[in-house]
Biotite code that builds the C-alpha atoms (Angstrom):
import biotite.structure as struc

atoms = struc.array([
    struc.Atom([-99.500, -64.562, -37.556], chain_id="A", res_id=1, res_name="UNK", atom_name="CA", element="C"),
    struc.Atom([-96.749, -65.377, -39.761], chain_id="A", res_id=2, res_name="UNK", atom_name="CA", element="C"),
    struc.Atom([-96.290, -61.844, -40.941], chain_id="A", res_id=3, res_name="UNK", atom_name="CA", element="C"),
    struc.Atom([-95.808, -61.120, -37.100], chain_id="A", res_id=4, res_name="UNK", atom_name="CA", element="C"),
    struc.Atom([-93.361, -63.173, -36.463], chain_id="A", res_id=5, res_name="UNK", atom_name="CA", element="C"),
    struc.Atom([-91.366, -61.902, -39.690], chain_id="A", res_id=6, res_name="UNK", atom_name="CA", element="C"),
    struc.Atom([-91.993, -58.287, -38.105], chain_id="A", res_id=7, res_name="UNK", atom_name="CA", element="C"),
    struc.Atom([-90.177, -59.385, -34.990], chain_id="A", res_id=8, res_name="UNK", atom_name="CA", element="C"),
    struc.Atom([-87.424, -60.928, -36.093], chain_id="A", res_id=9, res_name="UNK", atom_name="CA", element="C"),
    struc.Atom([-86.720, -57.205, -38.300], chain_id="A", res_id=10, res_name="UNK", atom_name="CA", element="C"),
    struc.Atom([-87.162, -55.637, -35.024], chain_id="A", res_id=11, res_name="UNK", atom_name="CA", element="C"),
    struc.Atom([-84.616, -58.115, -33.518], chain_id="A", res_id=12, res_name="UNK", atom_name="CA", element="C"),
    struc.Atom([-82.381, -57.652, -36.087], chain_id="A", res_id=13, res_name="UNK", atom_name="CA", element="C"),
    struc.Atom([-82.333, -53.809, -36.139], chain_id="A", res_id=14, res_name="UNK", atom_name="CA", element="C"),
    struc.Atom([-81.995, -54.048, -32.376], chain_id="A", res_id=15, res_name="UNK", atom_name="CA", element="C"),
    struc.Atom([-78.910, -56.263, -32.521], chain_id="A", res_id=16, res_name="UNK", atom_name="CA", element="C"),
    struc.Atom([-77.631, -54.233, -34.858], chain_id="A", res_id=17, res_name="UNK", atom_name="CA", element="C"),
    struc.Atom([-77.859, -50.409, -33.053], chain_id="A", res_id=18, res_name="UNK", atom_name="CA", element="C"),
    struc.Atom([-76.804, -52.219, -29.858], chain_id="A", res_id=19, res_name="UNK", atom_name="CA", element="C"),
    struc.Atom([-73.677, -53.796, -31.779], chain_id="A", res_id=20, res_name="UNK", atom_name="CA", element="C"),
    struc.Atom([-73.194, -49.966, -33.217], chain_id="A", res_id=21, res_name="UNK", atom_name="CA", element="C"),
    struc.Atom([-73.360, -48.606, -29.689], chain_id="A", res_id=22, res_name="UNK", atom_name="CA", element="C"),
    struc.Atom([-71.037, -51.206, -28.496], chain_id="A", res_id=23, res_name="UNK", atom_name="CA", element="C"),
    struc.Atom([-68.388, -49.794, -31.358], chain_id="A", res_id=24, res_name="UNK", atom_name="CA", element="C"),
    struc.Atom([-68.766, -46.360, -30.450], chain_id="A", res_id=25, res_name="UNK", atom_name="CA", element="C"),
    struc.Atom([-68.119, -47.114, -26.425], chain_id="A", res_id=26, res_name="UNK", atom_name="CA", element="C"),
    struc.Atom([-64.707, -48.690, -26.969], chain_id="A", res_id=27, res_name="UNK", atom_name="CA", element="C"),
    struc.Atom([-63.999, -46.972, -29.224], chain_id="A", res_id=28, res_name="UNK", atom_name="CA", element="C"),
    struc.Atom([-64.257, -43.340, -27.102], chain_id="A", res_id=29, res_name="UNK", atom_name="CA", element="C"),
    struc.Atom([-62.463, -45.170, -24.770], chain_id="A", res_id=30, res_name="UNK", atom_name="CA", element="C"),
    struc.Atom([-59.189, -45.622, -26.066], chain_id="A", res_id=31, res_name="UNK", atom_name="CA", element="C"),
    struc.Atom([-59.197, -42.234, -27.690], chain_id="A", res_id=32, res_name="UNK", atom_name="CA", element="C"),
    struc.Atom([-59.712, -40.857, -24.033], chain_id="A", res_id=33, res_name="UNK", atom_name="CA", element="C"),
    struc.Atom([-57.162, -43.654, -22.502], chain_id="A", res_id=34, res_name="UNK", atom_name="CA", element="C"),
    struc.Atom([-54.814, -42.370, -25.577], chain_id="A", res_id=35, res_name="UNK", atom_name="CA", element="C"),
    struc.Atom([-55.475, -38.772, -24.498], chain_id="A", res_id=36, res_name="UNK", atom_name="CA", element="C"),
    struc.Atom([-54.651, -39.361, -21.041], chain_id="A", res_id=37, res_name="UNK", atom_name="CA", element="C"),
    struc.Atom([-51.001, -41.001, -21.185], chain_id="A", res_id=38, res_name="UNK", atom_name="CA", element="C"),
    struc.Atom([-48.530, -38.158, -20.453], chain_id="A", res_id=39, res_name="UNK", atom_name="CA", element="C"),
    struc.Atom([-46.611, -36.200, -24.051], chain_id="A", res_id=40, res_name="UNK", atom_name="CA", element="C"),
    struc.Atom([-43.386, -37.708, -24.515], chain_id="A", res_id=41, res_name="UNK", atom_name="CA", element="C"),
    struc.Atom([-40.767, -34.587, -23.535], chain_id="A", res_id=42, res_name="UNK", atom_name="CA", element="C"),
    struc.Atom([-37.927, -34.669, -26.899], chain_id="A", res_id=43, res_name="UNK", atom_name="CA", element="C"),
    struc.Atom([-35.223, -34.705, -24.588], chain_id="A", res_id=44, res_name="UNK", atom_name="CA", element="C"),
    struc.Atom([-33.744, -35.286, -21.479], chain_id="A", res_id=45, res_name="UNK", atom_name="CA", element="C"),
    struc.Atom([-32.209, -31.712, -19.751], chain_id="A", res_id=46, res_name="UNK", atom_name="CA", element="C"),
    struc.Atom([-28.478, -32.496, -20.333], chain_id="A", res_id=47, res_name="UNK", atom_name="CA", element="C"),
    struc.Atom([-27.034, -31.267, -17.030], chain_id="A", res_id=48, res_name="UNK", atom_name="CA", element="C"),
    struc.Atom([-23.342, -31.983, -17.745], chain_id="A", res_id=49, res_name="UNK", atom_name="CA", element="C"),
    struc.Atom([-20.257, -31.419, -20.467], chain_id="A", res_id=50, res_name="UNK", atom_name="CA", element="C"),
    struc.Atom([-20.158, -35.739, -20.684], chain_id="A", res_id=51, res_name="UNK", atom_name="CA", element="C"),
    struc.Atom([-23.862, -35.664, -21.140], chain_id="A", res_id=52, res_name="UNK", atom_name="CA", element="C"),
    struc.Atom([-23.555, -33.821, -23.792], chain_id="A", res_id=53, res_name="UNK", atom_name="CA", element="C"),
    struc.Atom([-20.435, -35.313, -25.184], chain_id="A", res_id=54, res_name="UNK", atom_name="CA", element="C"),
    struc.Atom([-22.258, -38.922, -24.721], chain_id="A", res_id=55, res_name="UNK", atom_name="CA", element="C"),
    struc.Atom([-25.447, -37.031, -26.778], chain_id="A", res_id=56, res_name="UNK", atom_name="CA", element="C"),
    struc.Atom([-23.072, -35.964, -29.069], chain_id="A", res_id=57, res_name="UNK", atom_name="CA", element="C"),
    struc.Atom([-21.966, -39.220, -30.229], chain_id="A", res_id=58, res_name="UNK", atom_name="CA", element="C"),
    struc.Atom([-25.479, -40.772, -30.349], chain_id="A", res_id=59, res_name="UNK", atom_name="CA", element="C"),
    struc.Atom([-26.175, -37.809, -33.265], chain_id="A", res_id=60, res_name="UNK", atom_name="CA", element="C"),
    struc.Atom([-22.647, -39.136, -34.904], chain_id="A", res_id=61, res_name="UNK", atom_name="CA", element="C"),
    struc.Atom([-23.498, -42.589, -35.030], chain_id="A", res_id=62, res_name="UNK", atom_name="CA", element="C"),
    struc.Atom([-27.549, -42.309, -36.046], chain_id="A", res_id=63, res_name="UNK", atom_name="CA", element="C"),
    struc.Atom([-28.956, -41.316, -39.903], chain_id="A", res_id=64, res_name="UNK", atom_name="CA", element="C"),
    struc.Atom([-29.461, -38.549, -40.661], chain_id="A", res_id=65, res_name="UNK", atom_name="CA", element="C"),
    struc.Atom([-33.086, -37.395, -41.292], chain_id="A", res_id=66, res_name="UNK", atom_name="CA", element="C"),
    struc.Atom([-34.547, -36.254, -44.864], chain_id="A", res_id=67, res_name="UNK", atom_name="CA", element="C"),
    struc.Atom([-33.714, -32.908, -45.364], chain_id="A", res_id=68, res_name="UNK", atom_name="CA", element="C"),
    struc.Atom([-36.157, -30.094, -46.920], chain_id="A", res_id=69, res_name="UNK", atom_name="CA", element="C"),
    struc.Atom([-35.198, -27.797, -49.281], chain_id="A", res_id=70, res_name="UNK", atom_name="CA", element="C"),
    struc.Atom([-36.431, -23.985, -48.790], chain_id="A", res_id=71, res_name="UNK", atom_name="CA", element="C"),
    struc.Atom([-37.305, -21.233, -50.818], chain_id="A", res_id=72, res_name="UNK", atom_name="CA", element="C"),
    struc.Atom([-34.543, -20.679, -53.563], chain_id="A", res_id=73, res_name="UNK", atom_name="CA", element="C"),
    struc.Atom([-34.877, -16.567, -53.697], chain_id="A", res_id=74, res_name="UNK", atom_name="CA", element="C"),
    struc.Atom([-37.204, -13.747, -51.557], chain_id="A", res_id=75, res_name="UNK", atom_name="CA", element="C"),
    struc.Atom([-37.762, -10.440, -52.874], chain_id="A", res_id=76, res_name="UNK", atom_name="CA", element="C"),
    struc.Atom([-35.220, -8.134, -50.919], chain_id="A", res_id=77, res_name="UNK", atom_name="CA", element="C"),
    struc.Atom([-35.511, -5.344, -49.411], chain_id="A", res_id=78, res_name="UNK", atom_name="CA", element="C"),
    struc.Atom([-33.020, -1.904, -49.780], chain_id="A", res_id=79, res_name="UNK", atom_name="CA", element="C"),
    struc.Atom([-31.125, -1.432, -46.493], chain_id="A", res_id=80, res_name="UNK", atom_name="CA", element="C"),
    struc.Atom([-31.673, 1.797, -44.617], chain_id="A", res_id=81, res_name="UNK", atom_name="CA", element="C"),
    struc.Atom([-28.867, 4.187, -44.264], chain_id="A", res_id=82, res_name="UNK", atom_name="CA", element="C"),
    struc.Atom([-28.743, 3.562, -40.527], chain_id="A", res_id=83, res_name="UNK", atom_name="CA", element="C"),
    struc.Atom([-29.135, 0.996, -37.871], chain_id="A", res_id=84, res_name="UNK", atom_name="CA", element="C"),
    struc.Atom([-30.051, 1.461, -34.867], chain_id="A", res_id=85, res_name="UNK", atom_name="CA", element="C"),
    struc.Atom([-28.387, -0.595, -31.934], chain_id="A", res_id=86, res_name="UNK", atom_name="CA", element="C"),
    struc.Atom([-29.654, -0.900, -28.431], chain_id="A", res_id=87, res_name="UNK", atom_name="CA", element="C"),
    struc.Atom([-27.521, -1.758, -25.151], chain_id="A", res_id=88, res_name="UNK", atom_name="CA", element="C"),
    struc.Atom([-29.213, -4.247, -23.193], chain_id="A", res_id=89, res_name="UNK", atom_name="CA", element="C"),
    struc.Atom([-26.539, -3.521, -20.404], chain_id="A", res_id=90, res_name="UNK", atom_name="CA", element="C"),
    struc.Atom([-26.170, -0.171, -20.100], chain_id="A", res_id=91, res_name="UNK", atom_name="CA", element="C"),
    struc.Atom([-29.589, 0.988, -22.085], chain_id="A", res_id=92, res_name="UNK", atom_name="CA", element="C"),
    struc.Atom([-27.523, 3.661, -24.765], chain_id="A", res_id=93, res_name="UNK", atom_name="CA", element="C"),
    struc.Atom([-27.840, 3.453, -28.517], chain_id="A", res_id=94, res_name="UNK", atom_name="CA", element="C"),
    struc.Atom([-25.276, 2.928, -30.679], chain_id="A", res_id=95, res_name="UNK", atom_name="CA", element="C"),
    struc.Atom([-25.803, 3.880, -34.759], chain_id="A", res_id=96, res_name="UNK", atom_name="CA", element="C"),
    struc.Atom([-23.849, 1.707, -37.356], chain_id="A", res_id=97, res_name="UNK", atom_name="CA", element="C"),
    struc.Atom([-23.868, 2.040, -41.658], chain_id="A", res_id=98, res_name="UNK", atom_name="CA", element="C"),
    struc.Atom([-27.361, -0.125, -42.985], chain_id="A", res_id=99, res_name="UNK", atom_name="CA", element="C"),
    struc.Atom([-25.744, -1.901, -45.766], chain_id="A", res_id=100, res_name="UNK", atom_name="CA", element="C"),
    struc.Atom([-22.947, -3.617, -43.439], chain_id="A", res_id=101, res_name="UNK", atom_name="CA", element="C"),
    struc.Atom([-24.846, -4.201, -39.908], chain_id="A", res_id=102, res_name="UNK", atom_name="CA", element="C"),
    struc.Atom([-28.487, -4.207, -41.197], chain_id="A", res_id=103, res_name="UNK", atom_name="CA", element="C"),
    struc.Atom([-28.430, -7.973, -41.019], chain_id="A", res_id=104, res_name="UNK", atom_name="CA", element="C"),
    struc.Atom([-25.854, -8.501, -37.594], chain_id="A", res_id=105, res_name="UNK", atom_name="CA", element="C"),
    struc.Atom([-28.450, -6.443, -35.354], chain_id="A", res_id=106, res_name="UNK", atom_name="CA", element="C"),
    struc.Atom([-31.187, -8.339, -36.684], chain_id="A", res_id=107, res_name="UNK", atom_name="CA", element="C"),
    struc.Atom([-29.200, -11.306, -36.552], chain_id="A", res_id=108, res_name="UNK", atom_name="CA", element="C"),
    struc.Atom([-28.606, -10.122, -32.285], chain_id="A", res_id=109, res_name="UNK", atom_name="CA", element="C"),
    struc.Atom([-32.223, -9.650, -31.720], chain_id="A", res_id=110, res_name="UNK", atom_name="CA", element="C"),
    struc.Atom([-33.523, -13.109, -32.949], chain_id="A", res_id=111, res_name="UNK", atom_name="CA", element="C"),
    struc.Atom([-30.660, -14.421, -31.303], chain_id="A", res_id=112, res_name="UNK", atom_name="CA", element="C"),
    struc.Atom([-32.268, -12.826, -28.139], chain_id="A", res_id=113, res_name="UNK", atom_name="CA", element="C"),
    struc.Atom([-35.848, -14.222, -28.788], chain_id="A", res_id=114, res_name="UNK", atom_name="CA", element="C"),
    struc.Atom([-34.047, -17.962, -29.127], chain_id="A", res_id=115, res_name="UNK", atom_name="CA", element="C"),
    struc.Atom([-31.693, -18.019, -26.346], chain_id="A", res_id=116, res_name="UNK", atom_name="CA", element="C"),
    struc.Atom([-34.786, -16.906, -23.730], chain_id="A", res_id=117, res_name="UNK", atom_name="CA", element="C"),
    struc.Atom([-36.678, -19.877, -25.154], chain_id="A", res_id=118, res_name="UNK", atom_name="CA", element="C"),
    struc.Atom([-33.808, -22.510, -24.352], chain_id="A", res_id=119, res_name="UNK", atom_name="CA", element="C"),
    struc.Atom([-34.862, -24.688, -21.657], chain_id="A", res_id=120, res_name="UNK", atom_name="CA", element="C"),
    struc.Atom([-31.512, -25.756, -19.871], chain_id="A", res_id=121, res_name="UNK", atom_name="CA", element="C"),
    struc.Atom([-29.896, -27.685, -16.637], chain_id="A", res_id=122, res_name="UNK", atom_name="CA", element="C"),
    struc.Atom([-29.763, -24.829, -13.417], chain_id="A", res_id=123, res_name="UNK", atom_name="CA", element="C"),
    struc.Atom([-26.725, -24.974, -13.302], chain_id="A", res_id=124, res_name="UNK", atom_name="CA", element="C"),
    struc.Atom([-26.009, -24.840, -17.411], chain_id="A", res_id=125, res_name="UNK", atom_name="CA", element="C"),
    struc.Atom([-26.137, -21.465, -18.960], chain_id="A", res_id=126, res_name="UNK", atom_name="CA", element="C"),
    struc.Atom([-26.192, -19.486, -21.968], chain_id="A", res_id=127, res_name="UNK", atom_name="CA", element="C"),
    struc.Atom([-24.862, -15.951, -21.960], chain_id="A", res_id=128, res_name="UNK", atom_name="CA", element="C"),
    struc.Atom([-24.871, -13.924, -25.274], chain_id="A", res_id=129, res_name="UNK", atom_name="CA", element="C"),
    struc.Atom([-21.724, -11.384, -25.073], chain_id="A", res_id=130, res_name="UNK", atom_name="CA", element="C"),
    struc.Atom([-22.842, -8.033, -27.518], chain_id="A", res_id=131, res_name="UNK", atom_name="CA", element="C"),
    struc.Atom([-20.754, -5.851, -25.706], chain_id="A", res_id=132, res_name="UNK", atom_name="CA", element="C"),
    struc.Atom([-18.515, -5.317, -28.466], chain_id="A", res_id=133, res_name="UNK", atom_name="CA", element="C"),
    struc.Atom([-21.621, -3.132, -29.644], chain_id="A", res_id=134, res_name="UNK", atom_name="CA", element="C"),
    struc.Atom([-22.395, -0.632, -28.093], chain_id="A", res_id=135, res_name="UNK", atom_name="CA", element="C"),
    struc.Atom([-19.871, 2.346, -27.817], chain_id="A", res_id=136, res_name="UNK", atom_name="CA", element="C"),
    struc.Atom([-20.271, 2.670, -24.435], chain_id="A", res_id=137, res_name="UNK", atom_name="CA", element="C"),
    struc.Atom([-19.580, -0.559, -22.653], chain_id="A", res_id=138, res_name="UNK", atom_name="CA", element="C"),
    struc.Atom([-16.495, -0.987, -25.277], chain_id="A", res_id=139, res_name="UNK", atom_name="CA", element="C"),
    struc.Atom([-15.040, 2.403, -26.636], chain_id="A", res_id=140, res_name="UNK", atom_name="CA", element="C"),
    struc.Atom([-12.286, 0.401, -28.369], chain_id="A", res_id=141, res_name="UNK", atom_name="CA", element="C"),
    struc.Atom([-13.132, -2.384, -29.548], chain_id="A", res_id=142, res_name="UNK", atom_name="CA", element="C"),
    struc.Atom([-12.892, -2.111, -33.062], chain_id="A", res_id=143, res_name="UNK", atom_name="CA", element="C"),
    struc.Atom([-15.055, -4.648, -35.325], chain_id="A", res_id=144, res_name="UNK", atom_name="CA", element="C"),
    struc.Atom([-18.036, -5.641, -33.208], chain_id="A", res_id=145, res_name="UNK", atom_name="CA", element="C"),
    struc.Atom([-18.595, -9.393, -33.302], chain_id="A", res_id=146, res_name="UNK", atom_name="CA", element="C"),
    struc.Atom([-21.473, -11.589, -31.078], chain_id="A", res_id=147, res_name="UNK", atom_name="CA", element="C"),
    struc.Atom([-20.221, -14.017, -28.763], chain_id="A", res_id=148, res_name="UNK", atom_name="CA", element="C"),
    struc.Atom([-21.766, -17.119, -26.788], chain_id="A", res_id=149, res_name="UNK", atom_name="CA", element="C"),
    struc.Atom([-20.464, -18.164, -23.327], chain_id="A", res_id=150, res_name="UNK", atom_name="CA", element="C"),
    struc.Atom([-21.518, -21.847, -22.451], chain_id="A", res_id=151, res_name="UNK", atom_name="CA", element="C"),
    struc.Atom([-21.196, -22.331, -18.818], chain_id="A", res_id=152, res_name="UNK", atom_name="CA", element="C"),
    struc.Atom([-21.278, -25.706, -16.640], chain_id="A", res_id=153, res_name="UNK", atom_name="CA", element="C"),
    struc.Atom([-21.837, -26.225, -13.503], chain_id="A", res_id=154, res_name="UNK", atom_name="CA", element="C"),
    struc.Atom([-18.571, -27.689, -12.788], chain_id="A", res_id=155, res_name="UNK", atom_name="CA", element="C"),
    struc.Atom([-17.095, -24.046, -13.582], chain_id="A", res_id=156, res_name="UNK", atom_name="CA", element="C"),
    struc.Atom([-15.920, -25.406, -16.989], chain_id="A", res_id=157, res_name="UNK", atom_name="CA", element="C"),
    struc.Atom([-17.015, -22.538, -20.078], chain_id="A", res_id=158, res_name="UNK", atom_name="CA", element="C"),
    struc.Atom([-16.193, -21.721, -23.416], chain_id="A", res_id=159, res_name="UNK", atom_name="CA", element="C"),
    struc.Atom([-16.746, -18.659, -25.163], chain_id="A", res_id=160, res_name="UNK", atom_name="CA", element="C"),
    struc.Atom([-17.566, -18.445, -28.475], chain_id="A", res_id=161, res_name="UNK", atom_name="CA", element="C"),
    struc.Atom([-16.991, -15.744, -31.014], chain_id="A", res_id=162, res_name="UNK", atom_name="CA", element="C"),
    struc.Atom([-18.732, -14.530, -34.740], chain_id="A", res_id=163, res_name="UNK", atom_name="CA", element="C"),
    struc.Atom([-22.207, -15.960, -33.298], chain_id="A", res_id=164, res_name="UNK", atom_name="CA", element="C"),
    struc.Atom([-24.947, -15.659, -36.270], chain_id="A", res_id=165, res_name="UNK", atom_name="CA", element="C"),
    struc.Atom([-28.472, -16.789, -36.186], chain_id="A", res_id=166, res_name="UNK", atom_name="CA", element="C"),
    struc.Atom([-28.244, -19.782, -36.980], chain_id="A", res_id=167, res_name="UNK", atom_name="CA", element="C"),
    struc.Atom([-25.484, -21.165, -34.303], chain_id="A", res_id=168, res_name="UNK", atom_name="CA", element="C"),
    struc.Atom([-28.220, -20.536, -31.982], chain_id="A", res_id=169, res_name="UNK", atom_name="CA", element="C"),
    struc.Atom([-31.221, -22.410, -33.631], chain_id="A", res_id=170, res_name="UNK", atom_name="CA", element="C"),
    struc.Atom([-28.344, -24.869, -34.249], chain_id="A", res_id=171, res_name="UNK", atom_name="CA", element="C"),
    struc.Atom([-27.789, -25.136, -30.302], chain_id="A", res_id=172, res_name="UNK", atom_name="CA", element="C"),
    struc.Atom([-31.506, -24.901, -29.265], chain_id="A", res_id=173, res_name="UNK", atom_name="CA", element="C"),
    struc.Atom([-32.777, -27.384, -31.905], chain_id="A", res_id=174, res_name="UNK", atom_name="CA", element="C"),
    struc.Atom([-29.738, -29.843, -30.313], chain_id="A", res_id=175, res_name="UNK", atom_name="CA", element="C"),
    struc.Atom([-30.645, -29.208, -26.670], chain_id="A", res_id=176, res_name="UNK", atom_name="CA", element="C"),
    struc.Atom([-34.403, -30.315, -27.637], chain_id="A", res_id=177, res_name="UNK", atom_name="CA", element="C"),
    struc.Atom([-33.541, -33.617, -28.858], chain_id="A", res_id=178, res_name="UNK", atom_name="CA", element="C"),
    struc.Atom([-34.109, -33.017, -32.685], chain_id="A", res_id=179, res_name="UNK", atom_name="CA", element="C"),
    struc.Atom([-31.917, -34.295, -35.588], chain_id="A", res_id=180, res_name="UNK", atom_name="CA", element="C"),
    struc.Atom([-32.575, -31.438, -37.554], chain_id="A", res_id=181, res_name="UNK", atom_name="CA", element="C"),
    struc.Atom([-32.724, -27.146, -37.807], chain_id="A", res_id=182, res_name="UNK", atom_name="CA", element="C"),
    struc.Atom([-35.158, -24.954, -39.752], chain_id="A", res_id=183, res_name="UNK", atom_name="CA", element="C"),
    struc.Atom([-33.007, -23.175, -42.319], chain_id="A", res_id=184, res_name="UNK", atom_name="CA", element="C"),
    struc.Atom([-33.719, -19.362, -42.769], chain_id="A", res_id=185, res_name="UNK", atom_name="CA", element="C"),
    struc.Atom([-35.595, -20.066, -45.679], chain_id="A", res_id=186, res_name="UNK", atom_name="CA", element="C"),
    struc.Atom([-37.890, -22.302, -44.041], chain_id="A", res_id=187, res_name="UNK", atom_name="CA", element="C"),
    struc.Atom([-36.134, -25.693, -45.040], chain_id="A", res_id=188, res_name="UNK", atom_name="CA", element="C"),
    struc.Atom([-34.740, -28.101, -43.164], chain_id="A", res_id=189, res_name="UNK", atom_name="CA", element="C"),
    struc.Atom([-31.056, -29.846, -42.167], chain_id="A", res_id=190, res_name="UNK", atom_name="CA", element="C"),
    struc.Atom([-29.391, -32.342, -40.857], chain_id="A", res_id=191, res_name="UNK", atom_name="CA", element="C"),
    struc.Atom([-27.341, -31.559, -37.494], chain_id="A", res_id=192, res_name="UNK", atom_name="CA", element="C"),
    struc.Atom([-25.251, -33.904, -37.656], chain_id="A", res_id=193, res_name="UNK", atom_name="CA", element="C"),
    struc.Atom([-23.644, -32.113, -40.852], chain_id="A", res_id=194, res_name="UNK", atom_name="CA", element="C"),
    struc.Atom([-22.856, -29.085, -38.305], chain_id="A", res_id=195, res_name="UNK", atom_name="CA", element="C"),
    struc.Atom([-21.880, -31.645, -36.052], chain_id="A", res_id=196, res_name="UNK", atom_name="CA", element="C"),
    struc.Atom([-18.066, -29.573, -35.923], chain_id="A", res_id=197, res_name="UNK", atom_name="CA", element="C"),
    struc.Atom([-19.608, -26.045, -35.038], chain_id="A", res_id=198, res_name="UNK", atom_name="CA", element="C"),
    struc.Atom([-21.965, -27.821, -32.663], chain_id="A", res_id=199, res_name="UNK", atom_name="CA", element="C"),
    struc.Atom([-18.969, -28.921, -30.736], chain_id="A", res_id=200, res_name="UNK", atom_name="CA", element="C"),
    struc.Atom([-17.081, -25.773, -30.614], chain_id="A", res_id=201, res_name="UNK", atom_name="CA", element="C"),
    struc.Atom([-20.170, -24.403, -29.104], chain_id="A", res_id=202, res_name="UNK", atom_name="CA", element="C"),
    struc.Atom([-21.038, -26.383, -26.805], chain_id="A", res_id=203, res_name="UNK", atom_name="CA", element="C"),
    struc.Atom([-17.209, -26.864, -25.474], chain_id="A", res_id=204, res_name="UNK", atom_name="CA", element="C"),
    struc.Atom([-16.786, -30.623, -26.599], chain_id="A", res_id=205, res_name="UNK", atom_name="CA", element="C"),
    struc.Atom([-13.195, -31.731, -28.538], chain_id="A", res_id=206, res_name="UNK", atom_name="CA", element="C"),
    struc.Atom([-14.122, -32.183, -31.678], chain_id="A", res_id=207, res_name="UNK", atom_name="CA", element="C"),
    struc.Atom([-12.154, -35.285, -32.024], chain_id="A", res_id=208, res_name="UNK", atom_name="CA", element="C"),
    struc.Atom([-13.874, -36.988, -29.048], chain_id="A", res_id=209, res_name="UNK", atom_name="CA", element="C"),
    struc.Atom([-16.970, -36.960, -31.125], chain_id="A", res_id=210, res_name="UNK", atom_name="CA", element="C"),
    struc.Atom([-15.615, -37.185, -34.789], chain_id="A", res_id=211, res_name="UNK", atom_name="CA", element="C"),
    struc.Atom([-13.436, -39.817, -34.430], chain_id="A", res_id=212, res_name="UNK", atom_name="CA", element="C"),
    struc.Atom([-15.918, -42.251, -32.395], chain_id="A", res_id=213, res_name="UNK", atom_name="CA", element="C"),
    struc.Atom([-16.785, -45.045, -34.676], chain_id="A", res_id=214, res_name="UNK", atom_name="CA", element="C"),
    struc.Atom([-19.682, -44.663, -36.281], chain_id="A", res_id=215, res_name="UNK", atom_name="CA", element="C"),
    struc.Atom([-21.240, -48.203, -35.134], chain_id="A", res_id=216, res_name="UNK", atom_name="CA", element="C"),
])
């Protein structure tokens, strides 16, 4: 009799423990499902006007710069080819350039094309690369070629900037995505805040309006 009571008590205790464990598991599962059902937060809102972009640049200036990550210090460089070929996306013609002088430039153009294609901007805002000076057919008398970028807004205002590099476009897309840092060519990160003057130039925003804005 006494032994039977003990066995019943043990079995009851085990039943309670298993029940509690199942309850905790179900609660955790519900919490996980609830979290996964929440909508993903967007990294940035779409900036439609020059004023909205100016306001966002002001907020960036007043914000605390994020911690930067130092990239790799050295890479093994391959010897450049004797010639590099530029393929014009407008007319389809090919122009040959010296590999020593233009290999990195042509690589920059191709990278900028890919990045521009990924930038999500408002319908009435446009980012247009100008490669025309690199094409001997489109611009036979262009002189020294250089990449340009035109930013156009819905109100008719547009700003063209010359001497565009891949890092300029990376900086621009990082800002438009609401980030506070951008990735460098050697896999490091740098604060966008440090490049505010160039960013203002690219976006056609008065630099003094942003930089003279009080930090607090």
